Backbone bond lengths (Angstrom), bond angles and torsions (degrees), N, CA, C in turn:
res aa  C-N    CA-C-N  psi(-1)  N-CA   C-N-CA  omega(-1)  CA-C   N-CA-C  phi
1 M - - - 1.526 - - 1.534 109.43 -
2 S 1.247 118.33 132.46 1.464 125.24 174.89 1.425 111.02 -90.05
3 H 1.371 120.87 123.32 1.395 127.23 -178.32 1.440 115.05 -105.56
4 P 1.302 123.41 142.54 1.483 123.86 169.49 1.526 112.82 -55.04
5 T 1.273 117.76 137.17 1.465 121.81 173.39 1.445 111.31 -70.40
6 P 1.442 113.58 127.03 1.520 111.64 -175.38 1.529 106.00 -97.98
7 H 1.335 112.00 152.69 1.533 121.71 178.03 1.558 110.98 -106.46
8 T 1.337 114.92 -25.29 1.520 120.39 179.14 1.500 107.84 -139.22
9 V 1.401 113.80 166.29 1.420 116.68 173.59 1.492 116.87 -70.19
10 A 1.309 114.09 -28.86 1.509 120.04 174.99 1.560 108.06 -65.67
11 E 1.268 116.95 -44.89 1.470 121.45 -177.59 1.496 111.13 -63.24
12 L 1.420 117.30 -39.09 1.423 119.83 173.27 1.461 113.11 -63.23
13 T 1.288 119.83 -41.88 1.403 128.23 175.56 1.523 112.58 -56.52
14 E 1.301 119.39 -47.32 1.420 124.63 177.98 1.488 110.57 -63.73
15 A 1.358 118.41 -37.03 1.489 120.88 176.71 1.485 112.25 -62.48
16 V 1.313 113.89 -45.36 1.494 123.20 -179.27 1.589 106.19 -58.41
17 L 1.284 113.76 -52.43 1.546 118.68 -179.11 1.553 112.40 -58.46
18 A 1.346 113.03 -30.51 1.481 115.90 176.01 1.452 118.99 -86.33
19 G 1.394 113.21 5.17 1.452 116.19 178.01 1.467 117.19 86.70
20 A 1.318 120.96 8.56 1.489 122.83 -172.68 1.443 111.03 -77.85
21 H 1.330 122.73 -13.50 1.390 125.40 179.94 1.590 120.17 -110.22
22 G 1.304 109.68 5.38 1.456 114.77 -176.87 1.595 112.64 145.29
23 P 1.396 120.66 -144.94 1.383 122.73 -175.68 1.534 111.74 -69.79
24 D 1.254 115.29 156.02 1.530 122.76 176.12 1.628 108.05 -58.15
25 P 1.323 113.34 121.26 1.493 118.40 -179.01 1.516 108.95 -53.91
26 A 1.299 119.47 -23.44 1.498 118.54 -178.97 1.562 110.38 -67.14
27 E 1.346 115.83 -15.66 1.426 121.05 -176.27 1.498 114.40 -90.43
28 L 1.432 115.14 -6.52 1.397 121.09 -175.92 1.551 110.18 -113.03
29 T 1.316 118.07 126.84 1.444 123.18 -175.90 1.506 117.95 -111.90
30 V 1.237 115.37 140.60 1.576 120.16 179.14 1.571 101.03 -75.55
31 T 1.385 111.35 126.32 1.391 121.01 174.26 1.565 115.59 -91.00
32 S 1.328 111.40 -31.91 1.521 117.49 -177.62 1.583 104.53 -147.83
33 A 1.322 113.95 140.94 1.393 122.55 172.17 1.482 112.71 -124.90
34 F 1.336 120.25 134.32 1.449 126.10 -174.66 1.561 110.59 -123.98
35 W 1.353 118.51 135.88 1.351 121.90 176.33 1.682 99.81 -120.79
36 L 1.322 112.15 115.64 1.478 116.40 -175.54 1.540 116.73 -123.08
37 Y 1.275 117.10 136.68 1.451 119.09 178.66 1.526 104.51 -129.34
38 N 1.368 116.52 127.37 1.478 119.84 174.21 1.451 108.84 -139.30
39 T 1.310 118.79 156.79 1.368 130.07 172.78 1.498 111.11 -116.02
40 T 1.363 117.97 150.12 1.514 117.78 -178.54 1.542 106.19 -146.81
41 R 1.216 115.58 130.88 1.553 122.10 169.62 1.433 105.65 -130.99
42 L 1.358 116.04 113.36 1.444 120.98 177.52 1.457 111.06 -71.00
43 A 1.351 118.43 153.19 1.396 124.59 -177.94 1.459 113.95 -59.97
44 G 1.328 115.16 129.23 1.451 118.78 178.64 1.528 110.31 89.30
45 G 1.366 118.17 -5.83 1.472 120.56 -174.23 1.548 107.83 -95.45
46 D 1.300 114.98 165.58 1.503 120.00 175.44 1.520 110.97 -122.47
47 V 1.358 116.18 13.50 1.464 121.36 176.92 1.514 110.86 -110.87
48 T 1.274 117.49 126.48 1.506 122.20 169.61 1.479 110.61 -97.55
49 Y 1.367 113.16 120.34 1.536 117.76 177.80 1.526 106.18 -89.39
50 H 1.373 112.02 130.72 1.508 119.64 176.54 1.493 106.85 -107.39
51 N 1.314 120.22 120.97 1.480 127.68 -176.04 1.502 111.78 -124.37
52 H 1.402 113.04 129.11 1.466 118.93 174.44 1.574 105.00 -115.48
53 Y 1.256 117.69 137.17 1.487 121.77 178.08 1.462 113.87 -131.01
54 L 1.218 120.05 144.05 1.519 127.68 162.25 1.482 109.92 -111.59
55 L 1.313 111.14 121.37 1.501 116.89 178.31 1.615 108.95 -117.00
56 L 1.375 110.23 134.82 1.447 111.42 178.04 1.590 107.29 -124.59
57 R 1.335 118.46 122.06 1.383 121.74 175.94 1.483 114.84 -88.58
58 V 1.319 118.31 131.37 1.469 121.96 179.27 1.472 103.95 -134.36
59 G 1.320 116.32 104.73 1.546 122.03 -176.33 1.490 110.90 58.46
60 D 1.322 117.05 -119.75 1.382 122.01 -173.95 1.581 115.77 -96.45
61 S 1.364 116.47 17.87 1.435 122.11 -171.66 1.506 108.26 -141.32
62 F 1.314 113.17 156.05 1.481 123.01 -177.59 1.534 108.83 -120.70
63 G 1.386 114.94 135.55 1.478 118.64 166.43 1.573 108.04 -102.99
64 A 1.319 112.05 147.53 1.482 114.08 -170.51 1.571 108.49 -141.23
65 C 1.374 113.43 145.67 1.470 113.53 174.23 1.562 105.42 -154.79
66 S 1.259 115.52 127.56 1.549 118.54 171.61 1.537 108.20 -82.12
67 F 1.280 115.54 155.83 1.433 121.62 179.63 1.556 112.85 -148.70
68 E 1.301 115.07 165.58 1.464 117.88 -178.72 1.556 109.78 -82.65
69 A 1.351 112.61 154.24 1.528 119.43 -177.88 1.447 107.55 -52.37
70 G 1.300 115.96 138.11 1.467 120.82 176.80 1.516 119.95 83.00
71 E 1.333 112.71 -6.16 1.470 115.18 -173.26 1.580 112.54 -85.38
72 L 1.346 113.29 -18.26 1.403 117.50 177.73 1.455 110.71 -147.40
73 A 1.354 123.15 125.88 1.440 125.39 -178.44 1.511 111.59 -83.34
74 P 1.435 117.96 151.01 1.407 121.74 177.03 1.497 112.58 -58.29
75 E 1.324 117.86 -28.78 1.503 119.29 179.68 1.544 115.17 -61.27
76 F 1.238 115.85 -14.15 1.424 118.76 179.68 1.573 108.67 -58.51
77 C 1.303 113.75 -37.46 1.492 117.47 -172.84 1.555 110.38 -70.44
78 E 1.271 116.13 -18.79 1.508 120.43 -172.83 1.557 108.02 -56.28
79 N 1.378 121.56 -40.75 1.340 121.75 -175.11 1.594 113.71 -117.99
80 A 1.324 113.66 7.69 1.452 116.60 -175.01 1.564 111.78 -75.12
81 S 1.295 113.96 -36.57 1.471 113.69 176.20 1.511 112.61 -62.82
82 G 1.361 114.96 131.71 1.386 119.21 -179.36 1.552 112.25 103.63
83 H 1.335 114.23 -18.25 1.520 117.64 176.99 1.567 110.07 -72.79
84 S 1.257 114.81 143.06 1.444 120.90 172.61 1.598 111.04 -78.57
85 L 1.389 116.90 148.58 1.410 120.72 -173.45 1.566 113.70 -60.03
86 D 1.266 115.51 -29.45 1.520 118.59 -173.97 1.565 104.74 -64.84
87 K 1.326 118.00 -35.55 1.457 118.13 -178.14 1.491 111.50 -68.44
88 L 1.383 116.87 -43.25 1.489 124.26 -177.60 1.518 111.50 -72.98
89 L 1.315 117.70 -27.30 1.512 119.91 176.31 1.518 109.22 -70.83
90 R 1.367 119.21 -16.87 1.465 119.84 179.20 1.525 109.73 -104.96
91 D 1.300 118.46 9.72 1.423 121.94 -175.63 1.548 111.22 -63.77
92 E 1.302 121.94 146.18 1.448 124.65 -177.93 1.534 110.78 -71.37
93 C 1.271 119.09 -15.66 1.563 121.28 -179.90 1.488 109.26 -93.93
94 A 1.316 115.71 120.78 1.437 123.77 -177.31 1.625 113.76 -55.58
95 P 1.446 115.54 -45.81 1.414 112.27 177.06 1.543 115.68 -62.25
96 V 1.278 118.87 -33.84 1.419 124.90 173.49 1.607 110.51 -60.07
97 R 1.267 114.60 -52.27 1.503 116.24 176.54 1.549 112.34 -59.81
98 T 1.302 117.90 -40.34 1.472 121.41 -178.69 1.541 110.00 -64.96
99 A 1.287 117.11 -45.39 1.483 121.34 178.72 1.468 111.15 -65.68
100 A 1.337 119.59 -35.66 1.493 123.55 179.77 1.501 105.18 -68.58
101 L 1.297 120.18 -45.62 1.535 127.23 -174.68 1.620 103.81 -63.87
102 D 1.228 114.03 -45.10 1.575 119.11 177.62 1.523 108.38 -60.67
103 A 1.232 115.77 -49.52 1.546 118.75 -177.92 1.498 108.78 -59.45
104 Y 1.320 119.36 -43.48 1.463 120.51 -179.81 1.534 114.04 -59.40
105 L 1.383 112.15 -54.89 1.435 118.39 -175.67 1.545 112.22 -69.64
106 S 1.376 117.59 -28.38 1.454 119.78 171.85 1.531 111.89 -70.39
107 R 1.338 116.60 -31.13 1.465 117.33 178.54 1.457 113.71 -73.84
108 V 1.375 121.42 -36.54 1.373 122.81 -171.60 1.621 107.47 -88.61
109 R 1.311 113.72 -19.29 1.523 112.89 175.94 1.485 108.30 -149.69
110 P 1.300 120.06 81.80 1.499 123.07 -176.92 1.514 113.71 -58.79
111 H 1.276 121.57 140.08 1.404 121.33 177.18 1.449 112.06 -53.38
112 R 1.337 121.86 -35.01 1.458 122.88 -175.23 1.528 110.16 -70.37
113 D 1.280 118.59 -15.05 1.520 118.44 175.47 1.556 115.57 -108.77
114 A 1.374 113.51 10.24 1.483 117.73 -176.58 1.483 109.85 -82.66
115 D 1.366 118.79 121.54 1.445 123.87 -175.26 1.429 109.13 -66.69
116 D 1.353 121.93 -26.99 1.415 122.80 -175.25 1.513 117.32 -89.83
117 A 1.417 112.09 2.25 1.478 121.41 -176.38 1.486 111.23 -86.62
118 E 1.277 121.61 139.89 1.497 125.68 164.53 1.529 108.97 -99.11
119 R 1.319 115.38 117.96 1.472 116.68 -178.77 1.540 109.51 -81.14
120 V 1.298 115.46 132.55 1.418 122.51 176.62 1.546 110.21 -125.84
121 M 1.341 115.76 122.00 1.460 118.08 -176.94 1.560 109.90 -91.12
122 L 1.299 117.77 125.05 1.465 124.06 169.68 1.524 105.19 -71.27
123 P 1.341 115.06 134.85 1.489 115.74 -178.26 1.539 115.68 -76.23
124 T 1.279 113.23 153.25 1.496 116.37 170.14 1.572 110.20 -58.14
125 G 1.307 119.02 134.41 1.397 118.78 179.30 1.539 113.35 165.05
126 T 1.346 114.14 -164.96 1.446 122.26 -174.82 1.618 106.21 -81.92
127 P 1.324 113.66 168.92 1.489 118.05 -179.90 1.463 106.79 -55.93
128 E 1.271 121.35 -45.11 1.518 126.72 -172.93 1.561 107.66 -61.68
129 V 1.320 116.34 -49.15 1.502 119.90 179.81 1.520 110.31 -59.69
130 R 1.294 115.71 -48.07 1.452 120.19 -179.29 1.555 113.76 -66.19
131 A 1.279 117.29 -39.91 1.507 120.01 177.03 1.539 110.28 -65.23
132 E 1.260 118.86 -41.93 1.437 124.68 -179.35 1.624 107.19 -61.16
133 A 1.273 116.12 -43.59 1.388 118.89 -175.66 1.553 111.97 -72.18
134 R 1.350 113.54 -36.57 1.426 119.64 179.33 1.542 106.89 -64.80
135 D 1.341 121.03 -49.79 1.472 121.16 -177.87 1.399 112.79 -71.78
136 A 1.348 125.44 -24.36 1.401 125.78 172.41 1.524 108.88 -65.84
137 A 1.398 116.79 -40.27 1.391 122.54 175.94 1.518 115.36 -56.62
138 V 1.334 109.55 -44.73 1.530 118.72 177.31 1.490 110.07 -62.22
139 A 1.384 117.17 -50.07 1.431 119.07 -174.36 1.553 107.89 -66.75
140 G 1.343 120.31 -24.03 1.447 121.80 -178.26 1.523 110.46 -67.09
141 L 1.360 118.52 -17.38 1.412 117.78 177.45 1.465 114.52 -84.61
142 L 1.380 116.96 -4.38 1.518 124.98 176.45 1.503 108.28 -79.80
143 D 1.286 115.15 132.78 1.363 122.98 173.04 1.565 108.16 -116.25
144 I 1.365 119.03 78.58 1.423 120.81 -168.26 1.501 110.15 -117.87
145 A 1.300 113.11 147.72 1.552 117.80 168.91 1.454 111.00 -78.81
146 P 1.358 116.45 157.03 1.437 122.14 176.25 1.637 107.97 -56.97
147 G 1.371 113.17 132.77 1.425 119.19 179.28 1.474 114.38 86.79
148 A 1.421 119.29 -2.13 1.416 121.41 179.70 1.602 108.20 -67.00
149 K 1.390 108.77 142.03 1.491 116.11 178.65 1.515 110.96 -87.12
150 V 1.258 120.75 123.34 1.436 127.43 -177.35 1.529 110.76 -114.43
151 A 1.345 117.27 109.46 1.451 120.32 177.56 1.555 106.45 -75.79
152 L 1.294 115.56 125.62 1.474 124.58 178.93 1.474 108.33 -106.88
153 I 1.305 120.17 101.03 1.448 122.93 -178.42 1.519 110.64 -102.83
154 G 1.325 113.92 100.79 1.431 126.27 -166.11 1.504 110.22 101.70
155 V 1.349 113.96 99.56 1.459 119.90 -169.74 1.530 116.79 -92.17
156 V 1.309 115.73 124.85 1.449 118.49 169.45 1.538 104.26 -129.41
157 N 1.278 117.69 128.33 1.429 124.06 -168.74 1.561 113.99 -54.02
158 P 1.345 119.04 -48.26 1.487 120.08 -177.89 1.618 109.10 -60.63
159 L 1.332 119.67 -25.43 1.432 121.82 179.19 1.597 109.98 -77.22
160 V 1.352 116.59 -32.13 1.384 123.25 174.00 1.499 108.83 -58.17
161 A 1.334 113.73 -49.19 1.487 123.77 178.49 1.458 113.49 -59.25
162 A 1.365 113.95 -43.98 1.519 119.67 -173.53 1.568 106.81 -68.51
163 I 1.314 118.90 -36.86 1.437 119.89 179.74 1.474 108.56 -66.26
164 R 1.315 120.01 -44.29 1.484 125.03 -179.06 1.487 110.50 -63.49
165 E 1.357 119.27 -36.13 1.463 120.98 179.24 1.473 113.38 -66.61
166 R 1.387 114.83 -23.04 1.424 122.37 177.30 1.548 115.40 -88.44
167 G 1.332 113.09 3.43 1.517 120.91 -179.39 1.444 118.90 91.64
168 G 1.380 111.77 1.50 1.458 118.19 -177.30 1.550 111.55 -78.75
169 V 1.411 113.80 157.57 1.423 119.29 169.76 1.540 107.19 -101.50
170 C 1.309 120.49 118.22 1.452 123.15 -175.43 1.527 113.14 -85.44
171 L 1.350 115.20 128.23 1.472 122.09 178.80 1.567 102.96 -110.67
172 P 1.272 116.78 96.31 1.519 116.75 -172.33 1.543 110.92 -88.65
173 C 1.325 110.41 137.31 1.539 118.67 178.85 1.544 109.81 -135.69
174 D 1.352 115.40 131.84 1.475 115.26 -175.78 1.467 105.63 -159.64
175 L 1.315 117.17 147.53 1.585 119.80 -178.09 1.532 107.60 -86.30
176 N 1.312 120.58 -12.49 1.492 118.96 -173.74 1.461 113.84 -120.33
177 L 1.394 121.72 -26.82 1.408 122.55 177.41 1.532 114.98 -94.89
178 R 1.272 116.86 147.52 1.508 120.57 -174.37 1.542 107.98 -106.42
179 T 1.420 116.11 -34.54 1.493 119.45 179.66 1.516 108.09 -137.55
180 T 1.329 112.39 156.26 1.504 118.05 170.17 1.552 108.21 -80.46
181 A 1.290 111.29 175.17 1.500 116.10 176.37 1.514 117.51 -60.65
182 W 1.303 109.13 -17.41 1.545 119.00 179.21 1.579 112.57 -95.55
183 G 1.307 116.77 -4.15 1.467 122.03 179.62 1.543 110.05 92.06
184 D 1.285 118.06 7.91 1.482 114.97 179.76 1.562 108.23 -75.35
185 P 1.347 113.49 136.18 1.515 117.34 178.18 1.472 112.75 -60.26
186 V 1.362 117.02 143.11 1.457 124.68 -177.63 1.529 105.88 -116.16
187 T 1.257 118.33 116.20 1.544 120.48 -177.04 1.611 104.12 -84.85
188 D 1.317 111.99 153.55 1.478 119.63 171.25 1.542 111.96 -103.77
189 D 1.421 117.26 6.70 1.360 123.62 -177.85 1.626 108.23 -100.33
190 M 1.263 115.13 103.43 1.493 120.01 -179.46 1.553 111.54 -59.08
191 T 1.284 114.76 -41.96 1.406 118.34 -172.04 1.559 112.02 -65.78
192 E 1.362 114.58 -26.33 1.481 120.92 175.37 1.485 115.48 -60.59
193 V 1.378 112.18 -47.84 1.547 115.50 178.99 1.517 112.88 -78.45
194 L 1.324 115.44 -29.59 1.493 115.82 -177.92 1.603 107.45 -67.84
195 A 1.242 117.51 -40.60 1.502 119.51 -180.00 1.549 112.60 -56.86
196 Q 1.377 117.27 -32.00 1.457 119.85 -177.85 1.607 111.77 -92.78
197 A 1.294 118.60 -12.30 1.436 121.06 -163.45 1.581 116.16 -74.89
198 D 1.302 114.65 135.91 1.495 120.31 171.10 1.555 106.15 -93.16
199 A 1.353 118.94 -20.05 1.418 125.39 178.77 1.527 106.04 -155.08
200 V 1.375 113.00 155.67 1.397 118.45 -176.75 1.562 108.17 -131.75
201 V 1.346 116.77 137.01 1.407 126.93 173.75 1.511 109.48 -119.94
202 A 1.265 120.07 118.82 1.515 121.88 -175.93 1.478 108.48 -129.03
203 T 1.313 111.82 148.82 1.484 120.81 176.53 1.514 111.23 -83.39
204 G 1.389 117.08 153.10 1.488 119.78 -178.79 1.530 110.99 -64.86
205 M 1.373 118.97 -16.18 1.457 116.59 -178.81 1.611 110.60 -66.91
206 T 1.313 116.65 -15.61 1.492 119.08 175.01 1.501 106.39 -60.60
207 L 1.299 123.81 -26.50 1.545 123.52 179.80 1.478 113.02 -61.57
208 S 1.347 116.94 -29.75 1.414 115.50 -174.23 1.569 113.15 -108.51
209 N 1.304 113.98 -11.60 1.493 112.34 -178.57 1.561 110.33 -99.16
210 G 1.333 117.02 9.02 1.428 120.34 173.84 1.482 119.27 87.98
211 T 1.350 116.17 8.08 1.443 115.83 -175.83 1.569 112.90 -107.42
212 F 1.333 117.35 -14.31 1.497 120.68 179.95 1.604 111.61 -54.98
213 D 1.286 117.22 -47.10 1.461 121.75 177.63 1.485 114.31 -51.41
214 L 1.361 113.51 -45.01 1.447 121.37 -177.61 1.500 110.77 -67.93
215 I 1.387 116.82 -46.31 1.384 119.33 175.38 1.537 114.81 -61.41
216 L 1.262 119.73 -46.14 1.404 127.39 172.70 1.528 113.30 -52.48
217 Q 1.269 118.96 -44.26 1.411 123.64 -178.79 1.587 111.51 -68.20
218 H 1.371 113.32 -42.88 1.483 118.24 175.32 1.469 112.40 -59.46
219 C 1.295 117.31 -45.65 1.473 122.17 -171.97 1.578 107.22 -71.44
220 V 1.291 120.36 -36.30 1.476 120.76 177.30 1.503 110.23 -70.69
221 E 1.271 116.25 -43.12 1.450 118.06 -176.94 1.597 115.44 -72.69
222 H 1.359 116.11 -25.22 1.396 121.01 -179.18 1.489 113.63 -106.21
223 Q 1.355 117.01 3.02 1.501 126.51 -179.37 1.610 108.13 53.57
224 V 1.310 113.41 50.05 1.381 120.35 172.19 1.545 113.35 -105.17
225 P 1.383 117.58 128.54 1.466 115.51 -178.38 1.512 113.52 -65.97
226 L 1.300 116.23 141.15 1.437 125.41 -175.77 1.546 109.89 -120.02
227 T 1.329 116.18 110.35 1.509 119.61 170.60 1.507 110.33 -104.45
228 V 1.370 114.38 130.22 1.421 120.74 175.66 1.506 112.24 -109.96
229 Y 1.368 114.78 132.85 1.427 119.69 176.09 1.475 106.77 -109.80
230 A 1.331 119.48 117.38 1.444 119.59 -164.42 1.578 114.79 -136.04
231 Q 1.289 111.75 118.41 1.403 119.37 159.08 1.499 107.22 -94.73
232 S 1.343 116.83 -50.23 1.538 119.95 168.56 1.549 106.12 -62.52
233 G 1.288 113.48 133.49 1.468 121.25 162.23 1.536 114.00 55.41
234 S 1.265 116.70 38.00 1.495 115.49 -177.16 1.440 115.10 -64.79
235 A 1.385 119.11 -35.73 1.454 121.34 171.63 1.534 112.74 -69.44
236 V 1.281 116.44 -32.17 1.493 120.47 177.07 1.566 109.95 -60.72
237 A 1.356 112.97 -50.70 1.397 120.03 -175.42 1.556 109.35 -62.71
238 R 1.356 114.74 -34.52 1.518 120.01 177.30 1.520 111.84 -55.13
239 A 1.348 113.73 -37.88 1.481 117.50 -177.17 1.438 115.06 -61.59
240 F 1.361 118.44 -16.96 1.487 124.83 176.62 1.532 114.72 -93.68
241 L 1.293 119.92 2.52 1.423 121.15 -176.66 1.595 106.28 -65.30
242 G 1.216 118.92 134.50 1.399 126.20 -172.14 1.556 116.25 71.82
243 A 1.300 115.19 2.71 1.487 123.14 173.99 1.463 110.13 -118.87
244 G 1.359 120.25 32.27 1.383 123.77 -178.36 1.529 112.22 126.39
245 V 1.325 119.05 -40.57 1.450 126.20 177.20 1.513 106.09 -81.57
246 T 1.405 114.01 124.03 1.498 119.22 -179.54 1.538 108.55 -106.13
247 G 1.253 117.65 -22.13 1.537 118.65 177.31 1.499 109.53 -144.63
248 L 1.306 118.70 148.61 1.488 126.37 178.74 1.501 107.80 -146.34
249 N 1.402 109.73 122.84 1.516 119.61 167.14 1.565 102.89 -100.78
250 A 1.311 118.49 104.22 1.463 126.08 -178.85 1.599 107.77 -96.25
251 E 1.323 110.97 124.24 1.472 114.38 -178.27 1.566 104.85 -122.41
252 P 1.334 125.13 87.29 1.476 122.31 177.35 1.474 108.46 -72.70
253 F 1.319 112.19 162.90 1.417 122.77 -178.02 1.568 104.53 -64.03
254 T 1.354 123.87 135.61 1.498 123.90 17.45 1.523 108.68 -88.24
255 F 1.362 113.39 134.60 1.542 119.57 -177.28 1.387 110.15 -77.31
256 S 1.425 115.21 164.88 1.396 122.01 -170.66 1.579 113.07 -63.43
257 Q 1.304 113.87 -33.22 1.465 119.31 -173.73 1.606 107.18 -78.12
258 F 1.278 120.69 -12.30 1.450 123.47 -174.11 1.556 110.02 -100.58
259 S 1.341 118.52 5.44 1.394 119.66 -174.89 1.569 109.05 -148.47
260 A 1.256 119.37 147.80 1.554 122.55 168.76 1.515 109.81 -103.78
261 D 1.262 117.92 -7.35 1.507 125.40 -179.99 1.495 109.94 -84.52
262 A 1.268 118.60 163.98 1.500 126.58 179.02 1.583 105.27 -67.58
263 T 1.382 115.15 130.90 1.389 122.29 178.45 1.415 112.33 -136.23
264 P 1.313 120.97 152.30 1.512 121.21 -174.01 1.515 115.22 -87.41
265 M 1.299 118.32 149.40 1.497 125.09 158.10 1.488 107.82 -125.02
266 Y 1.326 114.31 169.33 1.438 119.49 -176.00 1.562 108.41 -135.96
267 R 1.345 113.48 125.98 1.510 118.42 -178.92 1.478 107.68 -107.41
268 Y 1.387 112.81 137.24 1.450 121.88 177.62 1.550 106.46 -126.58
269 R 1.347 114.77 148.61 1.416 123.62 177.78 1.525 109.86 -132.16
270 A 1.359 116.54 145.63 1.463 120.69 176.52 1.553 103.56 -146.89
271 A 1.345 113.74 165.71 1.461 121.38 178.55 1.501 109.99 -85.95
272 L 1.383 112.87 156.49 1.505 117.24 173.30 1.558 110.57 -62.09
273 T 1.354 112.64 140.03 1.438 116.50 174.61 1.504 110.52 -81.47
274 N 1.336 117.66 159.29 1.528 120.53 177.27 1.478 107.43 -103.98
275 G 1.375 113.97 119.56 1.398 117.51 174.28 1.540 109.91 74.23
276 A 1.347 114.19 -159.40 1.448 119.63 -179.01 1.469 109.52 -61.16
277 A 1.326 118.34 151.63 1.460 125.61 179.75 1.540 104.63 -61.34
278 A 1.363 111.19 139.76 1.459 118.55 -177.14 1.588 107.41 -76.36
């Protein structure tokens, strides 16, 4: 099926509601809803990561979105099961809309069935082993020259290290962290790192906090490759491949931090677009 090329997340959502990507979302029902909160501190580190997730199960697929503390109450899940996706795609809460959109796109085209996806297995092991393998897979999508400046929007320390190991200069940006594990300052001003970047790596959480569209527009206009590493909205980010996104490391649920067993990720690649997105 040929799909219209999206320019923004809202435009993609409208296309889905109009039936441009498959069945009517009103015909797909949430069977399970999960509100998850976890903390992680990797061995030897001094940073505790606080993560909140909304997960929506639709048939044999999950939609996921991470969100900031206090943005969505656990009580949301009390009545979410049984709702059709068209209702949740119109919800006033951005993480709910993102998880619903991810659930829809994951249901109509699961990563496991995508012909253009490279399956990468995270190894059985400790959180440290799995995090390093995940971030090496993300960095492996980068085609950068030595000394290239890489804006990292959404900082995880193993990914900072993986970028440097490939000769890149990491420009870290995060709303919650102030320094990396090596004491590098972390800015909270996305425009500061974008202005300097030869390449951009962004987390899927940018889909729900309102920054993804701005990052995408910048990368298209300035011909800067954009790699997305996504637990949040991995199928949503996939819809922008070839429309600004040049690389995607998609990690559908079950996420690496929730399992010690081998779990799959899916890598996608696309060429840079020329000029504004088509």
